[in-house]
C-alpha positions in Angstrom: -27.6 36.7 16.6 -25.9 33.5 17.7 -25.1 30.0 16.4 -24.5 27.0 18.6 -22.0 24.2 18.0 -23.0 21.0 19.9 -20.4 18.6 21.3 -18.4 16.5 18.9 -15.0 15.5 17.6 -13.0 16.4 14.5 -9.7 15.8 12.8 -8.0 18.9 11.3 -4.9 18.1 9.2 -4.3 15.0 11.4 -4.9 17.0 14.7 -7.6 15.8 17.0 -10.2 18.2 18.3 -13.0 17.5 20.9 -15.8 19.8 22.1 -17.3 18.2 25.2 -20.1 20.7 25.6 -22.3 23.0 23.5 -20.5 26.2 22.5 -22.3 29.5 21.6 -20.7 31.7 19.0 -21.7 35.3 18.5 -22.5 36.5 15.0 -21.7 40.0 13.8 -24.7 42.3 13.4 -26.6 42.1 10.0 -26.1 44.6 7.3 -29.1 46.8 6.9 -29.2 46.6 3.1 -27.8 43.3 1.8 -27.6 39.7 3.1 -24.4 37.9 3.7 -23.2 34.3 4.3 -21.1 33.7 7.3 -19.0 30.5 7.8 -18.6 28.5 11.0 -15.2 26.9 11.0 -12.7 24.9 13.0 -9.4 26.8 12.7 -6.0 25.1 13.3 -3.2 27.4 14.1 0.1 25.4 14.5 2.0 28.4 15.8 -0.4 28.7 18.7 -0.9 25.0 19.0 -4.6 25.4 19.0 -7.9 24.5 17.2 -10.8 26.9 17.9 -14.4 27.3 16.7 -15.1 30.6 15.1 -17.4 32.4 12.7 -16.0 34.1 9.6 -18.2 36.9 8.5 -19.0 37.1 4.8 -19.3 40.3 2.7 -22.9 41.7 2.3 -24.1 41.6 -1.3 -27.2 41.3 -3.4 -26.1 37.7 -4.2 -23.8 36.9 -1.2 -21.0 34.3 -1.2 -19.1 32.9 1.8 -15.5 34.0 2.3 -12.9 31.5 1.0 -11.4 29.2 3.6 -7.8 29.7 4.7 -6.0 26.4 4.1 -2.2 26.6 4.2 0.1 23.6 4.3 2.2 24.7 7.2 0.1 27.5 8.7 -3.5 28.3 9.6 -6.0 25.7 8.2 -9.8 26.0 8.4 -12.4 23.3 8.1 -16.0 24.4 7.3 -18.7 23.2 9.6 -21.6 25.2 8.5 -22.8 28.2 6.4 -25.2 30.8 8.0 -27.4 33.0 5.9 -27.7 36.5 7.6 -30.6 38.3 6.1 -30.5 42.1 5.7 -31.5 43.8 8.9 -31.9 40.5 10.7 -31.9 40.5 14.5 -32.2 36.7 15.0 -31.1 33.6 13.2 -33.6 30.9 12.5 -32.4 27.2 12.4 -33.3 27.1 8.7 -30.7 29.7 7.9 -27.9 27.3 8.9 -26.6 24.8 6.3 -24.6 21.9 7.6 -21.2 21.6 5.7 -19.5 18.9 7.8 -17.6 16.0 6.1 -17.9 12.8 8.1 -15.2 10.2 8.6 -16.8 6.9 7.6 -16.3 3.6 9.3 -14.8 1.1 6.8 -16.8 -2.2 6.8 -15.9 -3.5 3.4 -12.9 -5.0 1.7 -10.2 -3.0 -0.2 -8.1 -4.9 -2.7 -4.4 -4.1 -2.8 -4.8 -3.0 -6.5 -7.2 -0.3 -5.4 -4.7 1.5 -3.2 -1.6 1.1 -5.4 0.4 4.3 -5.3 -1.9 6.0 -2.9 0.2 5.6 0.3 3.7 5.3 -1.3 5.2 8.0 0.8 2.9 7.9 3.8 4.1 7.2 7.3 1.7 5.7 9.8 2.7 5.3 13.4 1.7 2.0 15.0 -0.3 3.8 17.8 -2.5 5.3 15.1 -3.7 2.0 13.6 -4.3 0.0 16.8 -7.3 -2.3 16.2 -7.6 -1.3 12.6 -5.9 -4.2 11.0 -6.4 -7.0 13.5 -8.4 -9.1 11.0 -6.5 -8.1 7.8 -5.3 -11.0 5.6 -2.3 -10.7 3.3 -2.2 -13.3 0.5 1.0 -15.3 0.2 1.3 -14.2 -3.5 1.8 -10.6 -2.1 4.8 -11.6 0.0 6.7 -13.8 -2.5 9.4 -16.0 -0.8 8.6 -14.5 2.6 6.4 -17.4 3.8 8.8 -20.1 2.7 11.8 -18.1 4.2 10.0 -17.8 7.5 9.1 -21.4 7.5 12.8 -22.3 7.0 13.8 -19.9 9.8 11.2 -21.3 12.1 12.3 -24.9 11.3 15.9 -24.0 12.0 15.0 -22.3 15.4 12.8 -25.1 16.5 15.2 -27.8 15.4 18.7 -26.6 14.7 19.8 -30.1 13.9 17.5 -30.2 10.8 20.1 -28.2 8.9 22.7 -30.9 9.4 22.3 -33.9 7.2 24.2 -37.2 7.0 23.9 -38.8 3.5 25.2 -42.4 3.1 24.2 -42.7 -0.6 26.5 -42.4 -3.6 24.5 -39.8 -5.5 22.6 -36.7 -4.5 21.2 -33.9 -6.8 21.0 -30.7 -4.8 17.7 -28.9 -4.6 16.5 -25.6 -3.1 15.6 -27.5 0.1 19.3 -28.0 0.6 20.0 -24.2 0.9 21.7 -23.5 4.2 22.4 -27.1 5.1 25.6 -28.9 6.0 25.6 -32.3 4.3 28.0 -35.0 5.5 28.6 -37.7 2.9 29.7 -41.0 4.5 29.7 -43.6 1.8 32.8 -45.8 1.3 32.3 -45.8 -2.4 32.7 -42.9 -5.0 30.0 -40.3 -4.5 28.6 -37.7 -6.9 26.9 -34.5 -5.9 25.1 -32.9 -8.9 24.4 -29.2 -9.4 22.0 -28.6 -12.3 20.0 -25.8 -13.8 17.0 -26.7 -11.7 18.8 -26.5 -8.3 17.2 -23.0 -7.9 19.4 -21.7 -5.1 18.7 -18.1 -4.0 21.6 -15.8 -4.7 23.8 -15.7 -1.6 22.6 -19.2 -0.4 25.2 -21.8 0.4 25.5 -25.5 1.2 28.5 -27.0 3.1 29.7 -30.3 1.8 31.8 -32.7 4.0 33.6 -35.7 2.5 33.6 -38.0 5.5 33.4 -41.3 3.5 36.4 -43.3 2.2 35.2 -43.0 -1.4 36.1 -40.0 -3.6 33.5 -37.2 -3.5 32.8 -35.4 -6.8 30.8 -32.3 -7.5 29.3 -32.4 -11.0 28.1 -29.3 -12.8 25.2 -30.3 -15.1 23.4 -27.3 -16.7 24.7 -24.9 -14.1 28.0 -23.0 -14.0 30.3 -24.0 -11.2 33.7 -22.3 -10.8 36.2 -24.1 -8.5 38.5 -22.2 -6.1 42.1 -22.2 -7.2 41.1 -23.5 -10.6 40.5 -21.9 -14.0 37.6 -24.2 -14.8 34.0 -23.0 -14.7 32.2 -26.2 -15.7 32.6 -29.9 -15.4 33.5 -31.9 -12.3 35.5 -31.2 -9.2 36.8 -33.5 -6.4 36.8 -32.5 -2.8 40.2 -33.4 -1.4 40.9 -36.5 0.6 38.7 -38.0 3.3 37.5 -35.5 5.9 38.0 -32.5 3.5 35.2 -30.0 3.0 33.9 -27.4 0.6 31.2 -24.8 0.3 29.0 -24.3 -2.7 27.9 -20.6 -2.9 25.3 -19.3 -5.3 26.6 -16.0 -6.8 24.0 -15.6 -9.6 21.1 -17.6 -11.2 22.6 -21.0 -12.1 26.1 -19.8 -11.2 28.1 -21.1 -8.3 31.5 -21.0 -6.6 32.9 -24.1 -5.0 35.2 -22.9 -2.2 37.5 -25.2 -0.3 39.9 -28.1 -1.0 38.8 -28.8 -4.6 40.5 -30.0 -7.8 39.4 -30.3 -11.4 38.6 -33.9 -12.4 
């Protein structure tokens, strides 16, 4: 009246179990009148910090059923490995009386699209040491990390070549674009120069560009389709001049198509 559990491994509520050698479990003597169904389980007991193999005896009956498993969230939790039919008055257990009830953890070899797991791991926490080697070859499409790739490219460029963010412009006209975010632009023309901020500038909120008027000509910031409010002025659109030669100002994006011009500026 015994069942044998061979060596193997298991996960019970995230806890690892390993049986390195065959283990023999004793089965309670058979009822003389009715059969019963016993259950072989792995039982996790957090309070005892243990996982053990055990046999849960069923109740003898003309039509027997196994005992329900104990599965509590914070306490004892049982995982079924097998069911054993104990015939009435049996003194031995044949292999055919044991039904395998194990659930196997499969090895993932396919591809899972992000849309197939939406919401499934919203509140899950996975420690890095539990996913070692599991995502070495995973690919994340750029569309799933909007703005991250371009931001990282800008950061990488700034680190590898910090001077790339400092630009000298000798022309008399420049329309700012998103590629100017974070730059310091030094205008050196001896003639009047116009810097245009329009609705397609597309600065990210919080982005800035520093403007230096190093040329002898007047430097004007023109708002065209975008809202620009100048410091120390009550005007929120139109044109602004940046002080005398060697003066400077900062253009800061505070909302979509809305900017503040901070520094030595005046309304044209």
